[in-house]
C-alpha positions in Angstrom: -2.0 -155.5 51.0 -2.2 -151.4 50.0 0.8 -149.7 49.1 0.5 -145.9 49.9 4.2 -144.9 48.4 3.2 -143.9 44.8 6.6 -144.5 43.7 7.2 -147.7 44.8 5.9 -151.1 43.5 3.3 -153.5 44.7 4.2 -156.0 47.3 4.8 -159.6 46.4 4.2 -161.8 49.4 4.7 -165.6 49.2 2.5 -167.5 51.4 3.0 -171.5 52.0 2.1 -174.0 54.7 1.7 -177.5 55.6 -0.5 -179.0 57.8 -0.6 -182.5 59.8 -3.2 -184.5 62.0 -6.6 -185.2 61.3 -8.8 -183.3 58.6 -11.0 -180.3 60.4 -14.1 -181.2 58.0 -15.2 -184.4 56.9 -18.0 -184.5 54.4 -20.3 -187.7 54.3 -23.8 -188.6 52.4 -26.5 -190.2 54.2 -26.6 -192.5 51.3 -23.1 -193.3 50.4 -21.0 -192.4 53.6 -17.9 -190.7 54.4 -16.3 -189.0 51.0 -12.7 -189.3 50.4 -10.5 -186.2 49.4 -11.3 -185.2 46.2 -14.3 -187.6 46.0 -17.8 -187.0 44.3 -21.2 -187.8 45.3 -24.1 -187.7 43.1 -27.5 -186.6 44.4 -30.6 -187.7 42.6 -33.6 -185.1 42.5 -33.8 -181.7 43.8 -32.4 -180.3 47.0 -34.5 -177.6 48.9 -31.8 -175.0 49.8 -31.2 -174.7 53.4 -32.9 -178.0 54.4 -30.5 -180.7 52.5 -33.5 -182.7 51.8 -35.6 -183.6 48.7 -38.9 -181.4 48.6 
């Protein structure tokens, strides 16, 4: 946030929040299924950008 008052300090703004309910985004693999929060997945080969499939 810009401050146009030259003799004042920058603004310090603390932001916090929480959420409840179902996640808005679910990530899954056609091979291994849904990924849990913090999960990882390995993909063998090369994926062509924009297609999601190996060439």
